[in-house]
PATIMI-931241 format. One record per residue (C-alpha): chain; residue in one letter; x, y, z. Coordinates in Angstrom, 2 decimals. Layout:
<recs>
<rec><unit>A</unit><code>A</code><east>X</east><north>Y</north><up>Z</up></rec>
...
</recs>
This chain:
<recs>
<rec><unit>A</unit><code>M</code><east>117.36</east><north>127.08</north><up>147.95</up></rec>
<rec><unit>A</unit><code>S</code><east>114.18</east><north>125.05</north><up>148.59</up></rec>
<rec><unit>A</unit><code>L</code><east>113.54</east><north>123.47</north><up>151.98</up></rec>
<rec><unit>A</unit><code>I</code><east>114.15</east><north>119.96</north><up>150.64</up></rec>
<rec><unit>A</unit><code>E</code><east>117.47</east><north>121.05</north><up>149.09</up></rec>
<rec><unit>A</unit><code>K</code><east>118.59</east><north>122.42</north><up>152.46</up></rec>
<rec><unit>A</unit><code>L</code><east>117.56</east><north>119.20</north><up>154.21</up></rec>
<rec><unit>A</unit><code>F</code><east>119.35</east><north>117.13</north><up>151.58</up></rec>
<rec><unit>A</unit><code>K</code><east>122.54</east><north>119.15</north><up>152.14</up></rec>
<rec><unit>A</unit><code>D</code><east>122.25</east><north>118.73</north><up>155.92</up></rec>
<rec><unit>A</unit><code>Y</code><east>121.67</east><north>114.99</north><up>155.47</up></rec>
<rec><unit>A</unit><code>F</code><east>124.65</east><north>114.48</north><up>153.17</up></rec>
<rec><unit>A</unit><code>D</code><east>126.86</east><north>116.36</north><up>155.66</up></rec>
<rec><unit>A</unit><code>Y</code><east>125.45</east><north>114.14</north><up>158.42</up></rec>
<rec><unit>A</unit><code>L</code><east>126.34</east><north>111.00</north><up>156.45</up></rec>
<rec><unit>A</unit><code>Q</code><east>129.90</east><north>112.18</north><up>155.94</up></rec>
<rec><unit>A</unit><code>I</code><east>130.66</east><north>113.74</north><up>159.33</up></rec>
<rec><unit>A</unit><code>E</code><east>128.52</east><north>111.98</north><up>161.93</up></rec>
<rec><unit>A</unit><code>K</code><east>127.94</east><north>108.59</north><up>160.29</up></rec>
<rec><unit>A</unit><code>N</code><east>131.44</east><north>108.51</north><up>158.78</up></rec>
<rec><unit>A</unit><code>R</code><east>130.15</east><north>107.13</north><up>155.47</up></rec>
<rec><unit>A</unit><code>S</code><east>132.56</east><north>106.90</north><up>152.56</up></rec>
<rec><unit>A</unit><code>P</code><east>132.41</east><north>109.48</north><up>149.73</up></rec>
<rec><unit>A</unit><code>R</code><east>131.13</east><north>106.70</north><up>147.46</up></rec>
<rec><unit>A</unit><code>T</code><east>128.22</east><north>105.87</north><up>149.81</up></rec>
<rec><unit>A</unit><code>K</code><east>127.38</east><north>109.54</north><up>150.13</up></rec>
<rec><unit>A</unit><code>A</code><east>127.39</east><north>109.90</north><up>146.33</up></rec>
<rec><unit>A</unit><code>V</code><east>125.05</east><north>106.89</north><up>145.92</up></rec>
<rec><unit>A</unit><code>Y</code><east>122.54</east><north>108.35</north><up>148.42</up></rec>
<rec><unit>A</unit><code>E</code><east>122.77</east><north>111.80</north><up>146.86</up></rec>
<rec><unit>A</unit><code>R</code><east>122.12</east><north>110.47</north><up>143.35</up></rec>
<rec><unit>A</unit><code>A</code><east>119.15</east><north>108.38</north><up>144.50</up></rec>
<rec><unit>A</unit><code>L</code><east>117.48</east><north>111.15</north><up>146.52</up></rec>
<rec><unit>A</unit><code>R</code><east>117.96</east><north>113.84</north><up>143.89</up></rec>
<rec><unit>A</unit><code>K</code><east>116.55</east><north>111.57</north><up>141.18</up></rec>
<rec><unit>A</unit><code>F</code><east>113.52</east><north>110.86</north><up>143.37</up></rec>
<rec><unit>A</unit><code>A</code><east>113.03</east><north>114.55</north><up>144.19</up></rec>
<rec><unit>A</unit><code>T</code><east>113.18</east><north>115.53</north><up>140.51</up></rec>
<rec><unit>A</unit><code>F</code><east>110.75</east><north>112.79</north><up>139.41</up></rec>
<rec><unit>A</unit><code>A</code><east>108.23</east><north>113.33</north><up>142.23</up></rec>
<rec><unit>A</unit><code>K</code><east>108.62</east><north>117.13</north><up>142.33</up></rec>
<rec><unit>A</unit><code>I</code><east>109.54</east><north>117.12</north><up>146.02</up></rec>
<rec><unit>A</unit><code>E</code><east>109.99</east><north>120.57</north><up>147.58</up></rec>
<rec><unit>A</unit><code>R</code><east>109.11</east><north>119.92</north><up>151.24</up></rec>
<rec><unit>A</unit><code>P</code><east>109.20</east><north>116.85</north><up>153.53</up></rec>
<rec><unit>A</unit><code>E</code><east>105.38</east><north>116.66</north><up>153.41</up></rec>
<rec><unit>A</unit><code>D</code><east>105.64</east><north>116.02</north><up>149.65</up></rec>
<rec><unit>A</unit><code>I</code><east>107.26</east><north>112.62</north><up>150.33</up></rec>
<rec><unit>A</unit><code>T</code><east>104.18</east><north>110.43</north><up>150.32</up></rec>
<rec><unit>A</unit><code>N</code><east>103.61</east><north>106.72</north><up>149.83</up></rec>
<rec><unit>A</unit><code>E</code><east>101.87</east><north>107.43</north><up>146.53</up></rec>
<rec><unit>A</unit><code>R</code><east>104.82</east><north>109.40</north><up>145.12</up></rec>
<rec><unit>A</unit><code>I</code><east>107.33</east><north>106.82</north><up>146.32</up></rec>
<rec><unit>A</unit><code>R</code><east>105.27</east><north>104.04</north><up>144.74</up></rec>
<rec><unit>A</unit><code>A</code><east>105.05</east><north>105.94</north><up>141.44</up></rec>
<rec><unit>A</unit><code>F</code><east>108.82</east><north>106.46</north><up>141.49</up></rec>
<rec><unit>A</unit><code>R</code><east>109.48</east><north>102.77</north><up>142.11</up></rec>
<rec><unit>A</unit><code>V</code><east>107.13</east><north>101.80</north><up>139.26</up></rec>
<rec><unit>A</unit><code>H</code><east>109.03</east><north>104.26</north><up>137.06</up></rec>
<rec><unit>A</unit><code>L</code><east>112.37</east><north>102.63</north><up>137.97</up></rec>
<rec><unit>A</unit><code>A</code><east>110.99</east><north>99.14</north><up>137.34</up></rec>
<rec><unit>A</unit><code>E</code><east>109.57</east><north>100.11</north><up>133.94</up></rec>
<rec><unit>A</unit><code>K</code><east>112.83</east><north>101.64</north><up>132.76</up></rec>
<rec><unit>A</unit><code>G</code><east>114.08</east><north>98.07</north><up>132.29</up></rec>
<rec><unit>A</unit><code>N</code><east>117.78</east><north>98.85</north><up>132.53</up></rec>
<rec><unit>A</unit><code>L</code><east>118.08</east><north>98.92</north><up>136.32</up></rec>
<rec><unit>A</unit><code>K</code><east>118.95</east><north>95.78</north><up>138.28</up></rec>
<rec><unit>A</unit><code>K</code><east>116.66</east><north>94.77</north><up>141.15</up></rec>
<rec><unit>A</unit><code>N</code><east>119.46</east><north>95.50</north><up>143.61</up></rec>
<rec><unit>A</unit><code>T</code><east>119.84</east><north>99.05</north><up>142.28</up></rec>
<rec><unit>A</unit><code>Q</code><east>116.09</east><north>99.65</north><up>142.52</up></rec>
<rec><unit>A</unit><code>G</code><east>116.26</east><north>98.40</north><up>146.11</up></rec>
<rec><unit>A</unit><code>Y</code><east>119.01</east><north>100.88</north><up>146.97</up></rec>
<rec><unit>A</unit><code>Y</code><east>116.78</east><north>103.78</north><up>145.88</up></rec>
<rec><unit>A</unit><code>A</code><east>114.11</east><north>102.63</north><up>148.34</up></rec>
<rec><unit>A</unit><code>I</code><east>116.73</east><north>102.24</north><up>151.09</up></rec>
<rec><unit>A</unit><code>A</code><east>118.06</east><north>105.77</north><up>150.44</up></rec>
<rec><unit>A</unit><code>I</code><east>114.56</east><north>107.30</north><up>150.72</up></rec>
<rec><unit>A</unit><code>R</code><east>113.77</east><north>105.31</north><up>153.86</up></rec>
<rec><unit>A</unit><code>N</code><east>117.05</east><north>106.28</north><up>155.56</up></rec>
<rec><unit>A</unit><code>F</code><east>116.48</east><north>109.95</north><up>154.72</up></rec>
<rec><unit>A</unit><code>L</code><east>113.05</east><north>109.75</north><up>156.36</up></rec>
<rec><unit>A</unit><code>K</code><east>114.67</east><north>108.20</north><up>159.45</up></rec>
<rec><unit>A</unit><code>Y</code><east>117.00</east><north>111.20</north><up>159.57</up></rec>
<rec><unit>A</unit><code>L</code><east>114.02</east><north>113.59</north><up>159.40</up></rec>
<rec><unit>A</unit><code>V</code><east>112.31</east><north>111.73</north><up>162.26</up></rec>
<rec><unit>A</unit><code>K</code><east>115.51</east><north>111.92</north><up>164.30</up></rec>
<rec><unit>A</unit><code>R</code><east>115.48</east><north>115.70</north><up>163.83</up></rec>
<rec><unit>A</unit><code>D</code><east>111.80</east><north>115.88</north><up>164.85</up></rec>
<rec><unit>A</unit><code>I</code><east>110.77</east><north>117.00</north><up>161.38</up></rec>
<rec><unit>A</unit><code>S</code><east>107.27</east><north>115.90</north><up>160.41</up></rec>
<rec><unit>A</unit><code>A</code><east>107.51</east><north>113.33</north><up>157.64</up></rec>
<rec><unit>A</unit><code>L</code><east>106.23</east><north>109.98</north><up>156.41</up></rec>
<rec><unit>A</unit><code>I</code><east>106.91</east><north>107.13</north><up>158.86</up></rec>
<rec><unit>A</unit><code>P</code><east>110.01</east><north>105.34</north><up>157.43</up></rec>
<rec><unit>A</unit><code>E</code><east>108.66</east><north>101.87</north><up>158.24</up></rec>
<rec><unit>A</unit><code>K</code><east>105.79</east><north>102.44</north><up>155.81</up></rec>
<rec><unit>A</unit><code>I</code><east>108.24</east><north>101.97</north><up>152.97</up></rec>
<rec><unit>A</unit><code>E</code><east>108.48</east><north>98.26</north><up>152.27</up></rec>
<rec><unit>A</unit><code>L</code><east>111.92</east><north>97.25</north><up>151.13</up></rec>
<rec><unit>A</unit><code>P</code><east>112.21</east><north>94.71</north><up>148.32</up></rec>
<rec><unit>A</unit><code>Q</code><east>113.71</east><north>91.31</north><up>149.06</up></rec>
<rec><unit>A</unit><code>M</code><east>117.20</east><north>91.55</north><up>147.69</up></rec>
<rec><unit>A</unit><code>P</code><east>118.46</east><north>88.48</north><up>145.80</up></rec>
<rec><unit>A</unit><code>K</code><east>121.23</east><north>86.67</north><up>147.67</up></rec>
<rec><unit>A</unit><code>R</code><east>124.69</east><north>87.13</north><up>146.29</up></rec>
<rec><unit>A</unit><code>Q</code><east>126.17</east><north>84.02</north><up>144.75</up></rec>
<rec><unit>A</unit><code>I</code><east>129.90</east><north>83.70</north><up>145.17</up></rec>
<rec><unit>A</unit><code>E</code><east>132.08</east><north>81.58</north><up>142.94</up></rec>
<rec><unit>A</unit><code>I</code><east>135.47</east><north>80.45</north><up>144.15</up></rec>
<rec><unit>A</unit><code>I</code><east>138.25</east><north>78.43</north><up>142.57</up></rec>
<rec><unit>A</unit><code>E</code><east>139.38</east><north>75.03</north><up>143.79</up></rec>
<rec><unit>A</unit><code>Y</code><east>142.20</east><north>74.78</north><up>146.32</up></rec>
<rec><unit>A</unit><code>N</code><east>144.66</east><north>73.25</north><up>143.82</up></rec>
<rec><unit>A</unit><code>D</code><east>143.90</east><north>76.14</north><up>141.43</up></rec>
<rec><unit>A</unit><code>L</code><east>144.67</east><north>78.56</north><up>144.27</up></rec>
<rec><unit>A</unit><code>E</code><east>148.05</east><north>76.90</north><up>144.87</up></rec>
<rec><unit>A</unit><code>R</code><east>148.90</east><north>77.14</north><up>141.17</up></rec>
<rec><unit>A</unit><code>L</code><east>147.92</east><north>80.82</north><up>141.18</up></rec>
<rec><unit>A</unit><code>L</code><east>150.09</east><north>81.61</north><up>144.21</up></rec>
<rec><unit>A</unit><code>K</code><east>153.06</east><north>79.85</north><up>142.59</up></rec>
<rec><unit>A</unit><code>A</code><east>152.54</east><north>81.36</north><up>139.14</up></rec>
<rec><unit>A</unit><code>P</code><east>154.97</east><north>84.32</north><up>139.49</up></rec>
<rec><unit>A</unit><code>K</code><east>158.38</east><north>82.84</north><up>138.58</up></rec>
<rec><unit>A</unit><code>G</code><east>161.69</east><north>84.67</north><up>138.74</up></rec>
<rec><unit>A</unit><code>D</code><east>163.54</east><north>86.96</north><up>141.11</up></rec>
<rec><unit>A</unit><code>S</code><east>163.05</east><north>90.43</north><up>139.63</up></rec>
<rec><unit>A</unit><code>V</code><east>161.58</east><north>93.04</north><up>141.95</up></rec>
<rec><unit>A</unit><code>K</code><east>158.36</east><north>93.03</north><up>139.90</up></rec>
<rec><unit>A</unit><code>I</code><east>157.96</east><north>89.25</north><up>140.18</up></rec>
<rec><unit>A</unit><code>L</code><east>158.74</east><north>89.37</north><up>143.91</up></rec>
<rec><unit>A</unit><code>R</code><east>156.11</east><north>92.10</north><up>144.26</up></rec>
<rec><unit>A</unit><code>D</code><east>153.51</east><north>89.95</north><up>142.51</up></rec>
<rec><unit>A</unit><code>R</code><east>154.33</east><north>86.91</north><up>144.65</up></rec>
<rec><unit>A</unit><code>A</code><east>154.07</east><north>88.93</north><up>147.86</up></rec>
<rec><unit>A</unit><code>M</code><east>150.89</east><north>90.63</north><up>146.71</up></rec>
<rec><unit>A</unit><code>L</code><east>149.09</east><north>87.35</north><up>146.02</up></rec>
<rec><unit>A</unit><code>E</code><east>150.16</east><north>85.87</north><up>149.36</up></rec>
<rec><unit>A</unit><code>V</code><east>149.08</east><north>88.99</north><up>151.28</up></rec>
<rec><unit>A</unit><code>L</code><east>145.65</east><north>88.98</north><up>149.61</up></rec>
<rec><unit>A</unit><code>F</code><east>145.04</east><north>85.34</north><up>150.53</up></rec>
<rec><unit>A</unit><code>S</code><east>146.59</east><north>85.70</north><up>154.00</up></rec>
<rec><unit>A</unit><code>T</code><east>144.57</east><north>88.76</north><up>155.05</up></rec>
<rec><unit>A</unit><code>G</code><east>141.38</east><north>88.88</north><up>152.97</up></rec>
<rec><unit>A</unit><code>L</code><east>142.01</east><north>92.55</north><up>152.24</up></rec>
<rec><unit>A</unit><code>R</code><east>139.86</east><north>94.49</north><up>149.80</up></rec>
<rec><unit>A</unit><code>V</code><east>141.86</east><north>95.64</north><up>146.79</up></rec>
<rec><unit>A</unit><code>S</code><east>141.60</east><north>99.31</north><up>147.88</up></rec>
<rec><unit>A</unit><code>E</code><east>143.00</east><north>98.36</north><up>151.29</up></rec>
<rec><unit>A</unit><code>L</code><east>145.89</east><north>96.51</north><up>149.67</up></rec>
<rec><unit>A</unit><code>C</code><east>146.72</east><north>99.55</north><up>147.53</up></rec>
<rec><unit>A</unit><code>A</code><east>146.78</east><north>101.77</north><up>150.65</up></rec>
<rec><unit>A</unit><code>L</code><east>149.38</east><north>99.66</north><up>152.52</up></rec>
<rec><unit>A</unit><code>N</code><east>152.70</east><north>101.31</north><up>153.33</up></rec>
<rec><unit>A</unit><code>R</code><east>156.03</east><north>99.50</north><up>153.38</up></rec>
<rec><unit>A</unit><code>Y</code><east>156.91</east><north>100.18</north><up>157.01</up></rec>
<rec><unit>A</unit><code>I</code><east>155.12</east><north>97.24</north><up>158.55</up></rec>
<rec><unit>A</unit><code>N</code><east>156.40</east><north>94.91</north><up>161.24</up></rec>
<rec><unit>A</unit><code>T</code><east>156.74</east><north>91.60</north><up>159.39</up></rec>
<rec><unit>A</unit><code>D</code><east>158.12</east><north>89.90</north><up>162.53</up></rec>
<rec><unit>A</unit><code>R</code><east>154.93</east><north>90.65</north><up>164.41</up></rec>
<rec><unit>A</unit><code>G</code><east>152.80</east><north>89.86</north><up>161.38</up></rec>
<rec><unit>A</unit><code>E</code><east>149.95</east><north>92.24</north><up>162.25</up></rec>
<rec><unit>A</unit><code>I</code><east>148.69</east><north>95.20</north><up>160.22</up></rec>
<rec><unit>A</unit><code>S</code><east>146.13</east><north>97.80</north><up>161.26</up></rec>
<rec><unit>A</unit><code>I</code><east>143.74</east><north>98.49</north><up>158.40</up></rec>
<rec><unit>A</unit><code>K</code><east>141.39</east><north>101.42</north><up>157.94</up></rec>
<rec><unit>A</unit><code>G</code><east>138.48</east><north>99.87</north><up>156.08</up></rec>
<rec><unit>A</unit><code>K</code><east>135.04</east><north>100.97</north><up>154.89</up></rec>
<rec><unit>A</unit><code>G</code><east>133.50</east><north>103.76</north><up>156.93</up></rec>
<rec><unit>A</unit><code>G</code><east>136.86</east><north>104.44</north><up>158.57</up></rec>
<rec><unit>A</unit><code>K</code><east>136.58</east><north>101.29</north><up>160.72</up></rec>
<rec><unit>A</unit><code>I</code><east>139.91</east><north>100.02</north><up>162.06</up></rec>
<rec><unit>A</unit><code>R</code><east>140.65</east><north>96.30</north><up>162.21</up></rec>
<rec><unit>A</unit><code>V</code><east>143.74</east><north>94.13</north><up>162.52</up></rec>
<rec><unit>A</unit><code>V</code><east>144.70</east><north>91.58</north><up>159.87</up></rec>
<rec><unit>A</unit><code>F</code><east>147.36</east><north>88.91</north><up>160.16</up></rec>
<rec><unit>A</unit><code>L</code><east>150.14</east><north>87.80</north><up>157.83</up></rec>
<rec><unit>A</unit><code>S</code><east>150.84</east><north>84.12</north><up>157.31</up></rec>
<rec><unit>A</unit><code>D</code><east>154.43</east><north>82.91</north><up>157.63</up></rec>
<rec><unit>A</unit><code>R</code><east>154.63</east><north>82.59</north><up>153.84</up></rec>
<rec><unit>A</unit><code>A</code><east>153.34</east><north>86.14</north><up>153.35</up></rec>
<rec><unit>A</unit><code>K</code><east>155.95</east><north>87.49</north><up>155.81</up></rec>
<rec><unit>A</unit><code>I</code><east>158.76</east><north>85.76</north><up>153.92</up></rec>
<rec><unit>A</unit><code>M</code><east>157.48</east><north>86.98</north><up>150.54</up></rec>
<rec><unit>A</unit><code>I</code><east>157.22</east><north>90.59</north><up>151.76</up></rec>
<rec><unit>A</unit><code>K</code><east>160.75</east><north>90.48</north><up>153.21</up></rec>
<rec><unit>A</unit><code>D</code><east>162.21</east><north>89.07</north><up>149.98</up></rec>
<rec><unit>A</unit><code>Y</code><east>160.40</east><north>91.73</north><up>147.96</up></rec>
<rec><unit>A</unit><code>L</code><east>161.41</east><north>94.66</north><up>150.17</up></rec>
<rec><unit>A</unit><code>D</code><east>165.04</east><north>93.49</north><up>150.31</up></rec>
<rec><unit>A</unit><code>K</code><east>165.13</east><north>93.76</north><up>146.51</up></rec>
<rec><unit>A</unit><code>R</code><east>163.71</east><north>97.28</north><up>146.38</up></rec>
<rec><unit>A</unit><code>S</code><east>166.06</east><north>100.25</north><up>146.17</up></rec>
<rec><unit>A</unit><code>D</code><east>163.49</east><north>103.06</north><up>145.84</up></rec>
<rec><unit>A</unit><code>A</code><east>162.23</east><north>105.40</north><up>148.56</up></rec>
<rec><unit>A</unit><code>E</code><east>158.52</east><north>105.09</north><up>147.69</up></rec>
<rec><unit>A</unit><code>E</code><east>156.32</east><north>104.90</north><up>150.80</up></rec>
<rec><unit>A</unit><code>A</code><east>153.82</east><north>102.41</north><up>149.32</up></rec>
<rec><unit>A</unit><code>L</code><east>154.25</east><north>98.72</north><up>150.06</up></rec>
<rec><unit>A</unit><code>F</code><east>153.13</east><north>97.70</north><up>146.59</up></rec>
<rec><unit>A</unit><code>I</code><east>154.36</east><north>99.88</north><up>143.76</up></rec>
<rec><unit>A</unit><code>T</code><east>153.80</east><north>100.00</north><up>140.03</up></rec>
<rec><unit>A</unit><code>F</code><east>156.42</east><north>100.21</north><up>137.30</up></rec>
<rec><unit>A</unit><code>S</code><east>156.76</east><north>101.83</north><up>133.89</up></rec>
<rec><unit>A</unit><code>H</code><east>156.64</east><north>99.65</north><up>130.75</up></rec>
<rec><unit>A</unit><code>S</code><east>160.09</east><north>100.72</north><up>129.54</up></rec>
<rec><unit>A</unit><code>K</code><east>162.97</east><north>98.28</north><up>128.92</up></rec>
<rec><unit>A</unit><code>T</code><east>164.39</east><north>99.29</north><up>132.27</up></rec>
<rec><unit>A</unit><code>P</code><east>161.20</east><north>99.63</north><up>134.39</up></rec>
<rec><unit>A</unit><code>Q</code><east>161.08</east><north>102.62</north><up>136.70</up></rec>
<rec><unit>A</unit><code>V</code><east>158.98</east><north>103.01</north><up>139.82</up></rec>
<rec><unit>A</unit><code>I</code><east>156.08</east><north>105.35</north><up>139.04</up></rec>
<rec><unit>A</unit><code>G</code><east>154.14</east><north>105.25</north><up>142.32</up></rec>
<rec><unit>A</unit><code>R</code><east>151.60</east><north>103.35</north><up>144.37</up></rec>
<rec><unit>A</unit><code>I</code><east>149.96</east><north>100.37</north><up>142.68</up></rec>
<rec><unit>A</unit><code>T</code><east>146.39</east><north>100.80</north><up>141.43</up></rec>
<rec><unit>A</unit><code>P</code><east>143.39</east><north>98.44</north><up>141.58</up></rec>
<rec><unit>A</unit><code>R</code><east>143.44</east><north>98.16</north><up>137.79</up></rec>
<rec><unit>A</unit><code>T</code><east>147.07</east><north>97.01</north><up>137.81</up></rec>
<rec><unit>A</unit><code>I</code><east>146.29</east><north>94.41</north><up>140.49</up></rec>
<rec><unit>A</unit><code>Q</code><east>143.34</east><north>93.11</north><up>138.46</up></rec>
<rec><unit>A</unit><code>R</code><east>145.42</east><north>92.80</north><up>135.29</up></rec>
<rec><unit>A</unit><code>T</code><east>148.23</east><north>91.09</north><up>137.21</up></rec>
<rec><unit>A</unit><code>I</code><east>145.95</east><north>88.49</north><up>138.79</up></rec>
<rec><unit>A</unit><code>D</code><east>144.15</east><north>87.88</north><up>135.51</up></rec>
<rec><unit>A</unit><code>R</code><east>147.47</east><north>87.22</north><up>133.75</up></rec>
<rec><unit>A</unit><code>Y</code><east>148.72</east><north>84.77</north><up>136.37</up></rec>
<rec><unit>A</unit><code>A</code><east>145.35</east><north>82.98</north><up>136.45</up></rec>
<rec><unit>A</unit><code>R</code><east>145.59</east><north>82.40</north><up>132.70</up></rec>
<rec><unit>A</unit><code>E</code><east>149.21</east><north>81.25</north><up>133.01</up></rec>
<rec><unit>A</unit><code>A</code><east>148.14</east><north>78.83</north><up>135.75</up></rec>
<rec><unit>A</unit><code>G</code><east>145.43</east><north>77.42</north><up>133.47</up></rec>
<rec><unit>A</unit><code>I</code><east>142.55</east><north>78.43</north><up>135.76</up></rec>
<rec><unit>A</unit><code>P</code><east>139.22</east><north>78.52</north><up>133.89</up></rec>
<rec><unit>A</unit><code>G</code><east>136.84</east><north>81.45</north><up>134.26</up></rec>
<rec><unit>A</unit><code>S</code><east>137.50</east><north>84.88</north><up>135.73</up></rec>
<rec><unit>A</unit><code>V</code><east>139.71</east><north>85.38</north><up>138.76</up></rec>
<rec><unit>A</unit><code>H</code><east>139.57</east><north>88.76</north><up>140.51</up></rec>
<rec><unit>A</unit><code>P</code><east>141.32</east><north>90.28</north><up>143.56</up></rec>
<rec><unit>A</unit><code>H</code><east>138.04</east><north>89.71</north><up>145.45</up></rec>
<rec><unit>A</unit><code>T</code><east>138.30</east><north>86.00</north><up>144.61</up></rec>
<rec><unit>A</unit><code>L</code><east>141.21</east><north>85.77</north><up>147.05</up></rec>
<rec><unit>A</unit><code>R</code><east>139.14</east><north>87.57</north><up>149.70</up></rec>
<rec><unit>A</unit><code>H</code><east>136.39</east><north>84.98</north><up>149.18</up></rec>
<rec><unit>A</unit><code>L</code><east>138.93</east><north>82.17</north><up>149.44</up></rec>
<rec><unit>A</unit><code>F</code><east>140.34</east><north>83.65</north><up>152.64</up></rec>
<rec><unit>A</unit><code>A</code><east>136.87</east><north>83.63</north><up>154.23</up></rec>
<rec><unit>A</unit><code>T</code><east>135.84</east><north>80.16</north><up>153.06</up></rec>
<rec><unit>A</unit><code>D</code><east>139.21</east><north>78.69</north><up>154.05</up></rec>
<rec><unit>A</unit><code>L</code><east>138.72</east><north>79.96</north><up>157.61</up></rec>
<rec><unit>A</unit><code>L</code><east>135.15</east><north>78.68</north><up>157.83</up></rec>
<rec><unit>A</unit><code>R</code><east>136.03</east><north>75.27</north><up>156.39</up></rec>
<rec><unit>A</unit><code>N</code><east>138.78</east><north>74.89</north><up>158.94</up></rec>
<rec><unit>A</unit><code>G</code><east>136.48</east><north>75.60</north><up>161.89</up></rec>
<rec><unit>A</unit><code>A</code><east>136.60</east><north>79.40</north><up>162.40</up></rec>
<rec><unit>A</unit><code>D</code><east>133.40</east><north>80.88</north><up>163.81</up></rec>
<rec><unit>A</unit><code>L</code><east>131.36</east><north>83.33</north><up>161.76</up></rec>
<rec><unit>A</unit><code>R</code><east>131.86</east><north>86.27</north><up>164.16</up></rec>
<rec><unit>A</unit><code>S</code><east>135.65</east><north>85.99</north><up>163.95</up></rec>
<rec><unit>A</unit><code>V</code><east>135.55</east><north>85.86</north><up>160.16</up></rec>
<rec><unit>A</unit><code>Q</code><east>133.25</east><north>88.90</north><up>160.18</up></rec>
<rec><unit>A</unit><code>E</code><east>135.80</east><north>90.78</north><up>162.28</up></rec>
<rec><unit>A</unit><code>M</code><east>138.72</east><north>89.85</north><up>160.05</up></rec>
<rec><unit>A</unit><code>L</code><east>136.86</east><north>90.80</north><up>156.86</up></rec>
<rec><unit>A</unit><code>G</code><east>135.72</east><north>94.12</north><up>158.32</up></rec>
<rec><unit>A</unit><code>H</code><east>132.02</east><north>93.50</north><up>157.66</up></rec>
<rec><unit>A</unit><code>S</code><east>129.62</east><north>95.77</north><up>159.56</up></rec>
<rec><unit>A</unit><code>S</code><east>126.90</east><north>93.14</north><up>159.57</up></rec>
<rec><unit>A</unit><code>I</code><east>127.19</east><north>89.40</north><up>160.10</up></rec>
<rec><unit>A</unit><code>Q</code><east>124.54</east><north>88.96</north><up>157.39</up></rec>
<rec><unit>A</unit><code>T</code><east>127.18</east><north>90.02</north><up>154.87</up></rec>
<rec><unit>A</unit><code>T</code><east>129.55</east><north>87.35</north><up>156.15</up></rec>
<rec><unit>A</unit><code>Q</code><east>126.83</east><north>84.70</north><up>155.96</up></rec>
<rec><unit>A</unit><code>I</code><east>127.02</east><north>84.72</north><up>152.17</up></rec>
<rec><unit>A</unit><code>Y</code><east>130.05</east><north>82.46</north><up>152.56</up></rec>
<rec><unit>A</unit><code>T</code><east>128.27</east><north>79.76</north><up>154.53</up></rec>
<rec><unit>A</unit><code>H</code><east>126.69</east><north>78.12</north><up>151.46</up></rec>
<rec><unit>A</unit><code>L</code><east>130.20</east><north>77.45</north><up>150.17</up></rec>
<rec><unit>A</unit><code>T</code><east>130.92</east><north>75.18</north><up>153.13</up></rec>
<rec><unit>A</unit><code>N</code><east>127.93</east><north>72.92</north><up>152.46</up></rec>
<rec><unit>A</unit><code>K</code><east>130.25</east><north>70.18</north><up>151.21</up></rec>
<rec><unit>A</unit><code>E</code><east>131.71</east><north>69.91</north><up>154.70</up></rec>
<rec><unit>A</unit><code>L</code><east>128.22</east><north>69.65</north><up>156.19</up></rec>
<rec><unit>A</unit><code>K</code><east>127.39</east><north>66.91</north><up>153.70</up></rec>
<rec><unit>A</unit><code>D</code><east>130.53</east><north>64.99</north><up>154.72</up></rec>
<rec><unit>A</unit><code>I</code><east>129.64</east><north>65.36</north><up>158.41</up></rec>
<rec><unit>A</unit><code>H</code><east>126.12</east><north>64.11</north><up>157.72</up></rec>
<rec><unit>A</unit><code>K</code><east>127.47</east><north>61.13</north><up>155.82</up></rec>
<rec><unit>A</unit><code>S</code><east>129.98</east><north>60.31</north><up>158.56</up></rec>
<rec><unit>A</unit><code>F</code><east>127.75</east><north>60.60</north><up>161.60</up></rec>
<rec><unit>A</unit><code>H</code><east>124.07</east><north>60.38</north><up>160.65</up></rec>
<rec><unit>A</unit><code>G</code><east>122.29</east><north>57.03</north><up>161.01</up></rec>
<rec><unit>A</unit><code>K</code><east>125.30</east><north>55.09</north><up>162.29</up></rec>
<rec><unit>A</unit><code>R</code><east>123.20</east><north>53.35</north><up>164.96</up></rec>
<rec><unit>A</unit><code>R</code><east>120.77</east><north>52.12</north><up>162.32</up></rec>
<rec><unit>A</unit><code>E</code><east>123.63</east><north>50.73</north><up>160.24</up></rec>
<rec><unit>A</unit><code>V</code><east>124.86</east><north>48.74</north><up>163.25</up></rec>
<rec><unit>A</unit><code>M</code><east>121.41</east><north>47.46</north><up>164.18</up></rec>
<rec><unit>A</unit><code>G</code><east>120.38</east><north>46.65</north><up>160.64</up></rec>
<rec><unit>A</unit><code>D</code><east>116.85</east><north>46.87</north><up>159.26</up></rec>
</recs>
């Protein structure tokens, strides 16, 4: 095993154990660093030079099939590995010498509030499957959960208290809150269930008499939301994350501060939460119209 291979292994273990990064994050870093090492023929830390990094980035850009964001993540992975080497007092290129590209801002599309109401009311009937769907939609909008977090919920939650502890990205624990409507929907759904499955939201077989086959999957949630969005006549694509976006923008539009929304969404950085602020510009426009220049209107020209 070469020296760089050993350092890579130590670094990936460090990400998983000490930094508590998710397996997905670890896999992204591993793929990026190994691709760089293969291209630039890196065998020792001293081989990581500005010239080789620049040549690698030109190579990625010329491939033509990699998004700017993806190219940026490669640079971030190399820079963070160099920071790790510095932390271990291993002689290496100064991390700050790697200039990171300016990442394009994410643009978020949300549906109108009346479309949201039609979506939440779309499941009609009183079968256990319909009650599941109704509760699932309400919980997504009430809590802003990621779809993976929703899938991981277990049925033994205190609906009277209306609080759920969530283990989010990086193993971070946060508390989310159920609205009164979500609490009622969950109770109605659980009262109808007769199975012993631990999961809060379950999936069913497609037979004439549907059987419980286990914990619900992200794919099933996506298909379910897509179907109800079409039934509700909502144009465009509606995803589970759409309800997370609506949760955040609804809080901000009603006066919640950015730090609180960050906490409830489970974002590590407030910069991530700030992507929602452009969606509240309409409210700023209304405030400007209501309050700006009033004295001039009274005084006249």
